[in-house]
All heavy atoms as a GROMACS GRO file, in nm:
protein
  600
    1MET      N    1   0.085  -0.117   0.000
    1MET     CA    2   0.000   0.000   0.000
    1MET      C    3   0.090   0.124   0.000
    1MET      O    4   0.180   0.135   0.083
    1MET     CB    5  -0.090  -0.003   0.124
    1MET     CG    6  -0.194   0.105   0.123
    1MET     SD    7  -0.308   0.103   0.265
    1MET     CE    8  -0.363  -0.064   0.275
    2ASN      N    9   0.066   0.214  -0.093
    2ASN     CA   10   0.150   0.334  -0.101
    2ASN      C   11   0.104   0.441  -0.002
    2ASN      O   12  -0.003   0.434   0.056
    2ASN     CB   13   0.156   0.388  -0.244
    2ASN     CG   14   0.024   0.444  -0.294
    2ASN    OD1   15  -0.052   0.504  -0.218
    2ASN    ND2   16  -0.005   0.424  -0.420
    3TYR      N   17   0.188   0.542   0.015
    3TYR     CA   18   0.160   0.649   0.111
    3TYR      C   19   0.028   0.719   0.080
    3TYR      O   20  -0.048   0.752   0.170
    3TYR     CB   21   0.276   0.749   0.112
    3TYR     CG   22   0.250   0.868   0.200
    3TYR    CD1   23   0.256   0.857   0.338
    3TYR    CD2   24   0.217   0.991   0.145
    3TYR    CE1   25   0.230   0.965   0.420
    3TYR    CE2   26   0.192   1.101   0.226
    3TYR     CZ   27   0.198   1.087   0.362
    3TYR     OH   28   0.172   1.195   0.442
    4GLY      N   29   0.002   0.745  -0.047
    4GLY     CA   30  -0.122   0.813  -0.085
    4GLY      C   31  -0.245   0.735  -0.044
    4GLY      O   32  -0.345   0.792   0.002
    5THR      N   33  -0.241   0.604  -0.058
    5THR     CA   34  -0.354   0.519  -0.021
    5THR      C   35  -0.375   0.522   0.130
    5THR      O   36  -0.488   0.528   0.178
    5THR     CB   37  -0.333   0.375  -0.070
    5THR    OG1   38  -0.316   0.378  -0.213
    5THR    CG2   39  -0.451   0.286  -0.037
    6ILE      N   40  -0.265   0.519   0.205
    6ILE     CA   41  -0.275   0.526   0.351
    6ILE      C   42  -0.336   0.661   0.391
    6ILE      O   43  -0.425   0.667   0.476
    6ILE     CB   44  -0.136   0.508   0.416
    6ILE    CG1   45  -0.086   0.367   0.391
    6ILE    CG2   46  -0.140   0.539   0.565
    6ILE    CD1   47   0.060   0.345   0.426
    7LYS      N   48  -0.291   0.768   0.327
    7LYS     CA   49  -0.344   0.901   0.354
    7LYS      C   50  -0.493   0.906   0.321
    7LYS      O   51  -0.573   0.960   0.398
    7LYS     CB   52  -0.268   1.004   0.271
    7LYS     CG   53  -0.307   1.147   0.295
    7LYS     CD   54  -0.217   1.239   0.211
    7LYS     CE   55  -0.260   1.381   0.218
    7LYS     NZ   56  -0.178   1.467   0.131
    8CYS      N   57  -0.533   0.848   0.209
    8CYS     CA   58  -0.673   0.844   0.166
    8CYS      C   59  -0.758   0.775   0.272
    8CYS      O   60  -0.863   0.826   0.312
    8CYS     CB   61  -0.685   0.774   0.032
    8CYS     SG   62  -0.854   0.750  -0.025
    9LYS      N   63  -0.715   0.659   0.318
    9LYS     CA   64  -0.791   0.583   0.417
    9LYS      C   65  -0.802   0.660   0.549
    9LYS      O   66  -0.907   0.661   0.612
    9LYS     CB   67  -0.729   0.446   0.438
    9LYS     CG   68  -0.746   0.354   0.319
    9LYS     CD   69  -0.696   0.215   0.349
    9LYS     CE   70  -0.710   0.124   0.229
    9LYS     NZ   71  -0.846   0.106   0.183
   10THR      N   72  -0.695   0.727   0.590
   10THR     CA   73  -0.697   0.806   0.712
   10THR      C   74  -0.794   0.922   0.700
   10THR      O   75  -0.875   0.948   0.790
   10THR     CB   76  -0.556   0.858   0.747
   10THR    OG1   77  -0.468   0.746   0.761
   10THR    CG2   78  -0.556   0.938   0.875
   11LEU      N   79  -0.788   0.994   0.587
   11LEU     CA   80  -0.880   1.106   0.565
   11LEU      C   81  -1.024   1.059   0.561
   11LEU      O   82  -1.114   1.127   0.614
   11LEU     CB   83  -0.844   1.180   0.436
   11LEU     CG   84  -0.712   1.258   0.439
   11LEU    CD1   85  -0.678   1.308   0.299
   11LEU    CD2   86  -0.719   1.371   0.538
   12GLN      N   87  -1.049   0.942   0.503
   12GLN     CA   88  -1.185   0.890   0.499
   12GLN      C   89  -1.233   0.858   0.640
   12GLN      O   90  -1.346   0.888   0.676
   12GLN     CB   91  -1.195   0.767   0.410
   12GLN     CG   92  -1.340   0.720   0.398
   12GLN     CD   93  -1.358   0.608   0.299
   12GLN    OE1   94  -1.276   0.517   0.293
   12GLN    NE2   95  -1.465   0.613   0.222
   13GLN      N   96  -1.146   0.800   0.724
   13GLN     CA   97  -1.183   0.771   0.862
   13GLN      C   98  -1.217   0.900   0.937
   13GLN      O   99  -1.310   0.903   1.016
   13GLN     CB  100  -1.070   0.697   0.934
   13GLN     CG  101  -1.052   0.555   0.888
   13GLN     CD  102  -0.933   0.490   0.957
   13GLN    OE1  103  -0.832   0.553   0.982
   13GLN    NE2  104  -0.948   0.362   0.987
   14ILE      N  105  -1.141   1.005   0.912
   14ILE     CA  106  -1.167   1.134   0.977
   14ILE      C  107  -1.302   1.188   0.932
   14ILE      O  108  -1.381   1.235   1.015
   14ILE     CB  109  -1.053   1.234   0.947
   14ILE    CG1  110  -0.926   1.190   1.019
   14ILE    CG2  111  -1.094   1.375   0.989
   14ILE    CD1  112  -0.801   1.267   0.979
   15ARG      N  113  -1.332   1.181   0.801
   15ARG     CA  114  -1.462   1.230   0.752
   15ARG      C  115  -1.576   1.151   0.814
   15ARG      O  116  -1.679   1.208   0.854
   15ARG     CB  117  -1.467   1.221   0.599
   15ARG     CG  118  -1.379   1.321   0.529
   15ARG     CD  119  -1.407   1.325   0.380
   15ARG     NE  120  -1.389   1.198   0.312
   15ARG     CZ  121  -1.273   1.156   0.258
   15ARG    NH1  122  -1.166   1.232   0.263
   15ARG    NH2  123  -1.267   1.040   0.197
   16ILE      N  124  -1.561   1.021   0.825
   16ILE     CA  125  -1.665   0.936   0.884
   16ILE      C  126  -1.685   0.974   1.030
   16ILE      O  127  -1.799   0.986   1.077
   16ILE     CB  128  -1.628   0.787   0.870
   16ILE    CG1  129  -1.639   0.744   0.723
   16ILE    CG2  130  -1.716   0.700   0.960
   16ILE    CD1  131  -1.580   0.607   0.694
   17LYS      N  132  -1.577   0.994   1.104
   17LYS     CA  133  -1.586   1.027   1.246
   17LYS      C  134  -1.654   1.163   1.265
   17LYS      O  135  -1.741   1.177   1.352
   17LYS     CB  136  -1.446   1.029   1.308
   17LYS     CG  137  -1.446   1.057   1.455
   17LYS     CD  138  -1.505   0.942   1.533
   17LYS     CE  139  -1.486   0.966   1.682
   17LYS     NZ  140  -1.545   0.862   1.763
   18ILE      N  141  -1.620   1.262   1.183
   18ILE     CA  142  -1.683   1.394   1.192
   18ILE      C  143  -1.832   1.381   1.164
   18ILE      O  144  -1.915   1.440   1.234
   18ILE     CB  145  -1.617   1.494   1.096
   18ILE    CG1  146  -1.477   1.529   1.145
   18ILE    CG2  147  -1.701   1.621   1.083
   18ILE    CD1  148  -1.395   1.610   1.047
   19ALA      N  149  -1.869   1.304   1.063
   19ALA     CA  150  -2.010   1.285   1.030
   19ALA      C  151  -2.083   1.218   1.147
   19ALA      O  152  -2.193   1.260   1.185
   19ALA     CB  153  -2.024   1.203   0.903
   20GLU      N  154  -2.023   1.116   1.205
   20GLU     CA  155  -2.085   1.046   1.318
   20GLU      C  156  -2.103   1.139   1.438
   20GLU      O  157  -2.208   1.140   1.501
   20GLU     CB  158  -2.001   0.925   1.358
   20GLU     CG  159  -2.008   0.810   1.261
   20GLU     CD  160  -1.912   0.697   1.295
   20GLU    OE1  161  -1.831   0.711   1.390
   20GLU    OE2  162  -1.916   0.595   1.226
   21LEU      N  163  -1.998   1.215   1.472
   21LEU     CA  164  -2.004   1.307   1.586
   21LEU      C  165  -2.115   1.409   1.571
   21LEU      O  166  -2.170   1.457   1.670
   21LEU     CB  167  -1.871   1.381   1.603
   21LEU     CG  168  -1.757   1.305   1.668
   21LEU    CD1  169  -1.626   1.384   1.655
   21LEU    CD2  170  -1.787   1.277   1.814
   22ASN      N  171  -2.147   1.443   1.447
   22ASN     CA  172  -2.246   1.547   1.421
   22ASN      C  173  -2.380   1.494   1.374
   22ASN      O  174  -2.467   1.570   1.334
   22ASN     CB  175  -2.188   1.646   1.319
   22ASN     CG  176  -2.077   1.726   1.380
   22ASN    OD1  177  -2.102   1.815   1.461
   22ASN    ND2  178  -1.953   1.693   1.348
   23GLY      N  179  -2.398   1.362   1.377
   23GLY     CA  180  -2.524   1.302   1.338
   23GLY      C  181  -2.560   1.327   1.193
   23GLY      O  182  -2.677   1.341   1.159
   24LEU      N  183  -2.457   1.330   1.107
   24LEU     CA  184  -2.479   1.358   0.965
   24LEU      C  185  -2.476   1.228   0.885
   24LEU      O  186  -2.392   1.142   0.908
   24LEU     CB  187  -2.371   1.454   0.913
   24LEU     CG  188  -2.362   1.589   0.984
   24LEU    CD1  189  -2.240   1.664   0.936
   24LEU    CD2  190  -2.488   1.670   0.959
   25ASN      N  191  -2.565   1.217   0.789
   25ASN     CA  192  -2.567   1.104   0.699
   25ASN      C  193  -2.508   1.151   0.566
   25ASN      O  194  -2.574   1.218   0.489
   25ASN     CB  195  -2.710   1.052   0.679
   25ASN     CG  196  -2.714   0.929   0.591
   25ASN    OD1  197  -2.612   0.870   0.560
   25ASN    ND2  198  -2.833   0.892   0.551
   26VAL      N  199  -2.382   1.115   0.541
   26VAL     CA  200  -2.312   1.165   0.424
   26VAL      C  201  -2.290   1.055   0.320
   26VAL      O  202  -2.232   1.078   0.215
   26VAL     CB  203  -2.177   1.230   0.465
   26VAL    CG1  204  -2.110   1.297   0.348
   26VAL    CG2  205  -2.200   1.332   0.575
   27ASP      N  206  -2.337   0.935   0.346
   27ASP     CA  207  -2.327   0.824   0.251
   27ASP      C  208  -2.183   0.799   0.208
   27ASP      O  209  -2.145   0.816   0.092
   27ASP     CB  210  -2.415   0.850   0.128
   27ASP     CG  211  -2.424   0.729   0.036
   27ASP    OD1  212  -2.417   0.616   0.087
   27ASP    OD2  213  -2.435   0.748  -0.086
   28ASN      N  214  -2.100   0.761   0.305
   28ASN     CA  215  -1.960   0.729   0.275
   28ASN      C  216  -1.951   0.595   0.205
   28ASN      O  217  -2.014   0.498   0.245
   28ASN     CB  218  -1.879   0.724   0.405
   28ASN     CG  219  -1.872   0.857   0.473
   28ASN    OD1  220  -1.838   0.955   0.409
   28ASN    ND2  221  -1.906   0.862   0.600
   29LYS      N  222  -1.873   0.592   0.099
   29LYS     CA  223  -1.855   0.470   0.021
   29LYS      C  224  -1.710   0.426   0.029
   29LYS      O  225  -1.621   0.507   0.054
   29LYS     CB  226  -1.893   0.496  -0.124
   29LYS     CG  227  -2.038   0.534  -0.141
   29LYS     CD  228  -2.069   0.565  -0.284
   29LYS     CE  229  -2.217   0.606  -0.292
   29LYS     NZ  230  -2.248   0.677  -0.411
   30VAL      N  231  -1.687   0.299   0.007
   30VAL     CA  232  -1.550   0.248   0.004
   30VAL      C  233  -1.484   0.298  -0.123
   30VAL      O  234  -1.539   0.284  -0.233
   30VAL     CB  235  -1.549   0.094   0.008
   30VAL    CG1  236  -1.408   0.041  -0.006
   30VAL    CG2  237  -1.614   0.044   0.136
   31CYS      N  238  -1.368   0.358  -0.108
   31CYS     CA  239  -1.296   0.414  -0.222
   31CYS      C  240  -1.247   0.299  -0.310
   31CYS      O  241  -1.183   0.206  -0.263
   31CYS     CB  242  -1.179   0.500  -0.176
   31CYS     SG  243  -1.089   0.576  -0.311
   32SER      N  244  -1.276   0.308  -0.438
   32SER     CA  245  -1.233   0.204  -0.532
   32SER      C  246  -1.143   0.261  -0.640
   32SER      O  247  -1.134   0.206  -0.748
   32SER     CB  248  -1.356   0.140  -0.595
   32SER     OG  249  -1.430   0.238  -0.664
   33PHE      N  250  -1.074   0.372  -0.607
   33PHE     CA  251  -0.985   0.436  -0.703
   33PHE      C  252  -0.876   0.338  -0.740
   33PHE      O  253  -0.803   0.287  -0.655
   33PHE     CB  254  -0.927   0.564  -0.641
   33PHE     CG  255  -0.855   0.651  -0.738
   33PHE    CD1  256  -0.921   0.708  -0.846
   33PHE    CD2  257  -0.721   0.678  -0.721
   33PHE    CE1  258  -0.855   0.790  -0.935
   33PHE    CE2  259  -0.654   0.760  -0.808
   33PHE     CZ  260  -0.720   0.817  -0.916
   34ALA      N  261  -0.862   0.306  -0.869
   34ALA     CA  262  -0.772   0.201  -0.915
   34ALA      C  263  -0.628   0.249  -0.933
   34ALA      O  264  -0.535   0.170  -0.918
   34ALA     CB  265  -0.824   0.143  -1.045
   35ASP      N  266  -0.607   0.374  -0.967
   35ASP     CA  267  -0.472   0.424  -0.988
   35ASP      C  268  -0.403   0.449  -0.855
   35ASP      O  269  -0.464   0.446  -0.750
   35ASP     CB  270  -0.476   0.555  -1.067
   35ASP     CG  271  -0.528   0.535  -1.209
   35ASP    OD1  272  -0.513   0.423  -1.263
   35ASP    OD2  273  -0.585   0.630  -1.265
   36ASP      N  274  -0.271   0.476  -0.863
   36ASP     CA  275  -0.199   0.513  -0.742
   36ASP      C  276  -0.257   0.642  -0.688
   36ASP      O  277  -0.271   0.739  -0.760
   36ASP     CB  278  -0.050   0.533  -0.771
   36ASP     CG  279   0.024   0.401  -0.786
   36ASP    OD1  280  -0.030   0.299  -0.740
   36ASP    OD2  281   0.134   0.401  -0.843
   37CYS      N  282  -0.289   0.641  -0.563
   37CYS     CA  283  -0.350   0.757  -0.499
   37CYS      C  284  -0.237   0.843  -0.442
   37CYS      O  285  -0.218   0.852  -0.321
   37CYS     CB  286  -0.445   0.711  -0.390
   37CYS     SG  287  -0.555   0.838  -0.332
   38ILE      N  288  -0.161   0.905  -0.528
   38ILE     CA  289  -0.041   0.978  -0.489
   38ILE      C  290  -0.074   1.093  -0.394
   38ILE      O  291  -0.005   1.115  -0.296
   38ILE     CB  292   0.033   1.029  -0.614
   38ILE    CG1  293   0.081   0.911  -0.697
   38ILE    CG2  294   0.151   1.117  -0.575
   38ILE    CD1  295   0.132   0.947  -0.834
   39THR      N  296  -0.178   1.167  -0.424
   39THR     CA  297  -0.211   1.285  -0.343
   39THR      C  298  -0.291   1.251  -0.218
   39THR      O  299  -0.309   1.336  -0.132
   39THR     CB  300  -0.290   1.387  -0.426
   39THR    OG1  301  -0.414   1.327  -0.466
   39THR    CG2  302  -0.213   1.433  -0.547
   40GLY      N  303  -0.344   1.130  -0.210
   40GLY     CA  304  -0.426   1.092  -0.096
   40GLY      C  305  -0.572   1.129  -0.115
   40GLY      O  306  -0.650   1.123  -0.023
   41THR      N  307  -0.607   1.167  -0.236
   41THR     CA  308  -0.745   1.200  -0.265
   41THR      C  309  -0.775   1.167  -0.411
   41THR      O  310  -0.686   1.156  -0.493
   41THR     CB  311  -0.774   1.348  -0.234
   41THR    OG1  312  -0.914   1.371  -0.245
   41THR    CG2  313  -0.698   1.441  -0.323
   42CYS      N  314  -0.902   1.148  -0.440
   42CYS     CA  315  -0.946   1.117  -0.576
   42CYS      C  316  -1.081   1.186  -0.596
   42CYS      O  317  -1.135   1.243  -0.501
   42CYS     CB  318  -0.959   0.966  -0.594
   42CYS     SG  319  -1.091   0.892  -0.497
   43PRO      N  320  -1.136   1.183  -0.715
   43PRO     CA  321  -1.264   1.251  -0.738
   43PRO      C  322  -1.376   1.204  -0.644
   43PRO      O  323  -1.453   1.285  -0.595
   43PRO     CB  324  -1.296   1.219  -0.884
   43PRO     CG  325  -1.162   1.199  -0.947
   43PRO     CD  326  -1.078   1.133  -0.841
   44MET      N  327  -1.384   1.075  -0.617
   44MET     CA  328  -1.489   1.025  -0.529
   44MET      C  329  -1.471   1.078  -0.387
   44MET      O  330  -1.566   1.122  -0.322
   44MET     CB  331  -1.491   0.872  -0.526
   44MET     CG  332  -1.611   0.817  -0.450
   44MET     SD  333  -1.603   0.642  -0.416
   44MET     CE  334  -1.503   0.642  -0.269
   45CYS      N  335  -1.347   1.077  -0.338
   45CYS     CA  336  -1.320   1.124  -0.202
   45CYS      C  337  -1.340   1.275  -0.193
   45CYS      O  338  -1.388   1.324  -0.091
   45CYS     CB  339  -1.179   1.085  -0.160
   45CYS     SG  340  -1.160   0.906  -0.138
   46GLU      N  341  -1.305   1.348  -0.297
   46GLU     CA  342  -1.329   1.492  -0.298
   46GLU      C  343  -1.479   1.521  -0.295
   46GLU      O  344  -1.523   1.614  -0.227
   46GLU     CB  345  -1.265   1.556  -0.422
   46GLU     CG  346  -1.116   1.574  -0.410
   46GLU     CD  347  -1.074   1.667  -0.297
   46GLU    OE1  348  -1.138   1.773  -0.278
   46GLU    OE2  349  -0.978   1.634  -0.226
   47ASN      N  350  -1.557   1.441  -0.366
   47ASN     CA  351  -1.702   1.456  -0.366
   47ASN      C  352  -1.758   1.429  -0.227
   47ASN      O  353  -1.846   1.499  -0.177
   47ASN     CB  354  -1.763   1.362  -0.470
   47ASN     CG  355  -1.910   1.387  -0.492
   47ASN    OD1  356  -1.986   1.408  -0.398
   47ASN    ND2  357  -1.950   1.383  -0.617
   48GLU      N  358  -1.705   1.326  -0.162
   48GLU     CA  359  -1.747   1.293  -0.026
   48GLU      C  360  -1.715   1.408   0.070
   48GLU      O  361  -1.798   1.445   0.154
   48GLU     CB  362  -1.675   1.165   0.018
   48GLU     CG  363  -1.717   1.111   0.152
   48GLU     CD  364  -1.647   0.982   0.182
   48GLU    OE1  365  -1.681   0.879   0.122
   48GLU    OE2  366  -1.556   0.985   0.268
   49LEU      N  367  -1.597   1.467   0.055
   49LEU     CA  368  -1.559   1.581   0.138
   49LEU      C  369  -1.653   1.699   0.115
   49LEU      O  370  -1.697   1.765   0.210
   49LEU     CB  371  -1.415   1.623   0.109
   49LEU     CG  372  -1.364   1.748   0.180
   49LEU    CD1  373  -1.371   1.732   0.330
   49LEU    CD2  374  -1.223   1.780   0.134
   50GLN      N  375  -1.688   1.724  -0.010
   50GLN     CA  376  -1.778   1.834  -0.043
   50GLN      C  377  -1.915   1.814   0.021
   50GLN      O  378  -1.974   1.907   0.076
   50GLN     CB  379  -1.791   1.849  -0.193
   50GLN     CG  380  -1.876   1.968  -0.235
   50GLN     CD  381  -1.883   1.984  -0.385
   50GLN    OE1  382  -1.840   1.900  -0.462
   50GLN    NE2  383  -1.940   2.095  -0.429
   51ARG      N  384  -1.967   1.690   0.016
   51ARG     CA  385  -2.097   1.661   0.078
   51ARG      C  386  -2.092   1.684   0.229
   51ARG      O  387  -2.185   1.738   0.288
   51ARG     CB  388  -2.141   1.518   0.047
   51ARG     CG  389  -2.183   1.498  -0.098
   51ARG     CD  390  -2.254   1.365  -0.120
   51ARG     NE  391  -2.193   1.250  -0.057
   51ARG     CZ  392  -2.100   1.172  -0.112
   51ARG    NH1  393  -2.056   1.198  -0.234
   51ARG    NH2  394  -2.050   1.070  -0.048
   52LEU      N  395  -1.980   1.644   0.292
   52LEU     CA  396  -1.964   1.664   0.436
   52LEU      C  397  -1.959   1.812   0.468
   52LEU      O  398  -2.025   1.859   0.562
   52LEU     CB  399  -1.838   1.594   0.487
   52LEU     CG  400  -1.806   1.611   0.635
   52LEU    CD1  401  -1.920   1.558   0.722
   52LEU    CD2  402  -1.675   1.543   0.670
   53GLU      N  403  -1.883   1.888   0.390
   53GLU     CA  404  -1.874   2.033   0.412
   53GLU      C  405  -2.011   2.100   0.398
   53GLU      O  406  -2.048   2.186   0.477
   53GLU     CB  407  -1.776   2.096   0.314
   53GLU     CG  408  -1.631   2.065   0.344
   53GLU     CD  409  -1.535   2.119   0.239
   53GLU    OE1  410  -1.578   2.146   0.125
   53GLU    OE2  411  -1.417   2.134   0.273
   54GLU      N  412  -2.088   2.059   0.298
   54GLU     CA  413  -2.222   2.116   0.278
   54GLU      C  414  -2.313   2.084   0.396
   54GLU      O  415  -2.387   2.170   0.444
   54GLU     CB  416  -2.282   2.063   0.148
   54GLU     CG  417  -2.217   2.120   0.023
   54GLU     CD  418  -2.262   2.053  -0.105
   54GLU    OE1  419  -2.345   1.959  -0.100
   54GLU    OE2  420  -2.214   2.094  -0.212
   55ALA      N  421  -2.305   1.960   0.445
   55ALA     CA  422  -2.388   1.920   0.559
   55ALA      C  423  -2.348   1.998   0.685
   55ALA      O  424  -2.434   2.041   0.762
   55ALA     CB  425  -2.375   1.770   0.583
   56ILE      N  426  -2.219   2.019   0.705
   56ILE     CA  427  -2.172   2.096   0.820
   56ILE      C  428  -2.217   2.241   0.807
   56ILE      O  429  -2.264   2.301   0.905
   56ILE     CB  430  -2.018   2.086   0.833
   56ILE    CG1  431  -1.982   1.946   0.884
   56ILE    CG2  432  -1.964   2.194   0.928
   56ILE    CD1  433  -1.833   1.918   0.883
   57ASN      N  434  -2.205   2.299   0.689
   57ASN     CA  435  -2.248   2.438   0.667
   57ASN      C  436  -2.397   2.455   0.693
   57ASN      O  437  -2.440   2.556   0.750
   57ASN     CB  438  -2.210   2.486   0.527
   57ASN     CG  439  -2.062   2.512   0.514
   57ASN    OD1  440  -1.993   2.542   0.611
   57ASN    ND2  441  -2.010   2.501   0.392
   58GLN      N  442  -2.477   2.357   0.653
   58GLN     CA  443  -2.622   2.364   0.678
   58GLN      C  444  -2.649   2.361   0.828
   58GLN      O  445  -2.736   2.432   0.878
   58GLN     CB  446  -2.693   2.248   0.610
   58GLN     CG  447  -2.700   2.262   0.459
   58GLN     CD  448  -2.759   2.139   0.392
   58GLN    OE1  449  -2.792   2.041   0.457
   58GLN    NE2  450  -2.772   2.145   0.261
   59LYS      N  451  -2.574   2.278   0.898
   59LYS     CA  452  -2.589   2.268   1.043
   59LYS      C  453  -2.553   2.402   1.109
   59LYS      O  454  -2.623   2.448   1.199
   59LYS     CB  455  -2.499   2.155   1.095
   59LYS     CG  456  -2.525   2.114   1.235
   59LYS     CD  457  -2.445   1.988   1.266
   59LYS     CE  458  -2.458   1.956   1.412
   59LYS     NZ  459  -2.530   1.836   1.441
   60ILE      N  460  -2.446   2.465   1.064
   60ILE     CA  461  -2.403   2.595   1.118
   60ILE      C  462  -2.508   2.702   1.089
   60ILE      O  463  -2.541   2.783   1.176
   60ILE     CB  464  -2.265   2.634   1.061
   60ILE    CG1  465  -2.156   2.542   1.116
   60ILE    CG2  466  -2.232   2.780   1.092
   60ILE    CD1  467  -2.021   2.556   1.049
   61GLU      N  468  -2.562   2.701   0.967
   61GLU     CA  469  -2.664   2.799   0.930
   61GLU      C  470  -2.788   2.788   1.016
   61GLU      O  471  -2.858   2.887   1.041
   61GLU     CB  472  -2.701   2.784   0.782
   61GLU     CG  473  -2.593   2.833   0.688
   61GLU     CD  474  -2.622   2.802   0.542
   61GLU    OE1  475  -2.731   2.749   0.510
   61GLU    OE2  476  -2.534   2.830   0.458
   62LYS      N  477  -2.817   2.669   1.066
   62LYS     CA  478  -2.932   2.648   1.154
   62LYS      C  479  -2.899   2.688   1.298
   62LYS      O  480  -2.986   2.682   1.385
   62LYS     CB  481  -2.973   2.500   1.154
   62LYS     CG  482  -3.030   2.452   1.024
   62LYS     CD  483  -3.061   2.304   1.034
   62LYS     CE  484  -3.112   2.248   0.904
   62LYS     NZ  485  -3.134   2.102   0.913
   63GLY      N  486  -2.773   2.726   1.322
   63GLY     CA  487  -2.732   2.766   1.456
   63GLY      C  488  -2.695   2.648   1.545
   63GLY      O  489  -2.683   2.664   1.667
   64GLU      N  490  -2.677   2.532   1.486
   64GLU     CA  491  -2.642   2.413   1.563
   64GLU      C  492  -2.491   2.404   1.580
   64GLU      O  493  -2.414   2.455   1.498
   64GLU     CB  494  -2.694   2.287   1.491
   64GLU     CG  495  -2.844   2.285   1.476
   64GLU     CD  496  -2.893   2.165   1.397
   64GLU    OE1  497  -2.815   2.073   1.371
   64GLU    OE2  498  -3.011   2.165   1.360
   65LYS      N  499  -2.449   2.340   1.686
   65LYS     CA  500  -2.306   2.322   1.712
   65LYS      C  501  -2.250   2.213   1.621
   65LYS      O  502  -2.318   2.118   1.585
   65LYS     CB  503  -2.282   2.282   1.857
   65LYS     CG  504  -2.310   2.392   1.954
   65LYS     CD  505  -2.274   2.350   2.094
   65LYS     CE  506  -2.301   2.463   2.191
   65LYS     NZ  507  -2.266   2.425   2.328
   66VAL      N  508  -2.123   2.228   1.586
   66VAL     CA  509  -2.051   2.129   1.507
   66VAL      C  510  -1.938   2.076   1.594
   66VAL      O  511  -1.864   2.153   1.654
   66VAL     CB  512  -1.995   2.192   1.377
   66VAL    CG1  513  -1.910   2.092   1.302
   66VAL    CG2  514  -2.109   2.242   1.290
   67PHE      N  515  -1.928   1.945   1.602
   67PHE     CA  516  -1.828   1.881   1.687
   67PHE      C  517  -1.717   1.818   1.603
   67PHE      O  518  -1.743   1.750   1.504
   67PHE     CB  519  -1.894   1.772   1.772
   67PHE     CG  520  -2.003   1.825   1.859
   67PHE    CD1  521  -2.136   1.817   1.820
   67PHE    CD2  522  -1.974   1.885   1.980
   67PHE    CE1  523  -2.237   1.866   1.899
   67PHE    CE2  524  -2.076   1.935   2.061
   67PHE     CZ  525  -2.207   1.925   2.021
   68VAL      N  526  -1.594   1.841   1.645
   68VAL     CA  527  -1.479   1.778   1.580
   68VAL      C  528  -1.382   1.722   1.683
   68VAL      O  529  -1.273   1.679   1.648
   68VAL     CB  530  -1.405   1.875   1.485
   68VAL    CG1  531  -1.489   1.909   1.365
   68VAL    CG2  532  -1.360   1.999   1.557
   69GLU      N  533  -1.421   1.722   1.809
   69GLU     CA  534  -1.333   1.673   1.915
   69GLU      C  535  -1.305   1.524   1.900
   69GLU      O  536  -1.386   1.448   1.848
   69GLU     CB  537  -1.395   1.700   2.052
   69GLU     CG  538  -1.528   1.630   2.067
   69GLU     CD  539  -1.620   1.698   2.166
   69GLU    OE1  540  -1.611   1.818   2.184
   69GLU    OE2  541  -1.701   1.625   2.224
   70ASP      N  542  -1.189   1.484   1.943
   70ASP     CA  543  -1.147   1.343   1.949
   70ASP      C  544  -1.134   1.275   1.814
   70ASP      O  545  -1.119   1.154   1.807
   70ASP     CB  546  -1.241   1.260   2.038
   70ASP     CG  547  -1.246   1.312   2.180
   70ASP    OD1  548  -1.144   1.364   2.228
   70ASP    OD2  549  -1.353   1.302   2.242
   71ILE      N  550  -1.138   1.348   1.704
   71ILE     CA  551  -1.126   1.281   1.575
   71ILE      C  552  -0.986   1.228   1.550
   71ILE      O  553  -0.968   1.134   1.474
   71ILE     CB  554  -1.169   1.370   1.456
   71ILE    CG1  555  -1.082   1.494   1.449
   71ILE    CG2  556  -1.315   1.405   1.464
   71ILE    CD1  557  -1.100   1.573   1.322
   72PHE      N  558  -0.887   1.286   1.616
   72PHE     CA  559  -0.751   1.245   1.590
   72PHE      C  560  -0.712   1.118   1.667
   72PHE      O  561  -0.605   1.064   1.645
   72PHE     CB  562  -0.654   1.359   1.616
   72PHE     CG  563  -0.676   1.472   1.518
   72PHE    CD1  564  -0.740   1.588   1.557
   72PHE    CD2  565  -0.639   1.456   1.386
   72PHE    CE1  566  -0.763   1.689   1.466
   72PHE    CE2  567  -0.663   1.558   1.294
   72PHE     CZ  568  -0.724   1.674   1.334
   73GLU      N  569  -0.801   1.069   1.752
   73GLU     CA  570  -0.778   0.943   1.820
   73GLU      C  571  -0.769   0.828   1.719
   73GLU      O  572  -0.699   0.731   1.742
   73GLU     CB  573  -0.888   0.914   1.921
   73GLU     CG  574  -0.887   1.007   2.040
   73GLU     CD  575  -0.762   0.992   2.125
   73GLU    OE1  576  -0.719   0.878   2.150
   73GLU    OE2  577  -0.706   1.095   2.164
   74ILE      N  578  -0.837   0.841   1.606
   74ILE     CA  579  -0.835   0.733   1.507
   74ILE      C  580  -0.705   0.729   1.428
   74ILE      O  581  -0.675   0.632   1.362
   74ILE     CB  582  -0.953   0.746   1.407
   74ILE    CG1  583  -0.942   0.875   1.328
   74ILE    CG2  584  -1.085   0.736   1.477
   74ILE    CD1  585  -1.040   0.885   1.216
   75CYS      N  586  -0.625   0.834   1.438
   75CYS     CA  587  -0.500   0.841   1.362
   75CYS      C  588  -0.383   0.779   1.436
   75CYS      O  589  -0.273   0.772   1.383
   75CYS     CB  590  -0.468   0.987   1.330
   75CYS     SG  591  -0.592   1.064   1.228
   76LYS      N  592  -0.405   0.733   1.557
   76LYS     CA  593  -0.294   0.676   1.636
   76LYS      C  594  -0.263   0.535   1.592
   76LYS      O  595  -0.342   0.463   1.545
   76LYS     CB  596  -0.329   0.678   1.784
   76LYS     CG  597  -0.330   0.818   1.838
   76LYS     CD  598  -0.355   0.815   1.985
   76LYS     CE  599  -0.351   0.955   2.042
   76LYS     NZ  600  -0.378   0.956   2.184
   0.00000   0.00000   0.00000
């Protein structure tokens, strides 16, 4: 597994944890990017990030709190 793939999986775990902490349903899918994931991101993962950002922004616009505490526990 190359560094980019490891980075991709870590970032996906962080997105999932943020969504869970905030009660957001962002429909996370298993990344199936076939090429080397050199940058640690691909179009599908970028789309997933965009959906999470939109859901968080909607929550903020409603005046609700957004939680990101303890997300780095999964990176250990």
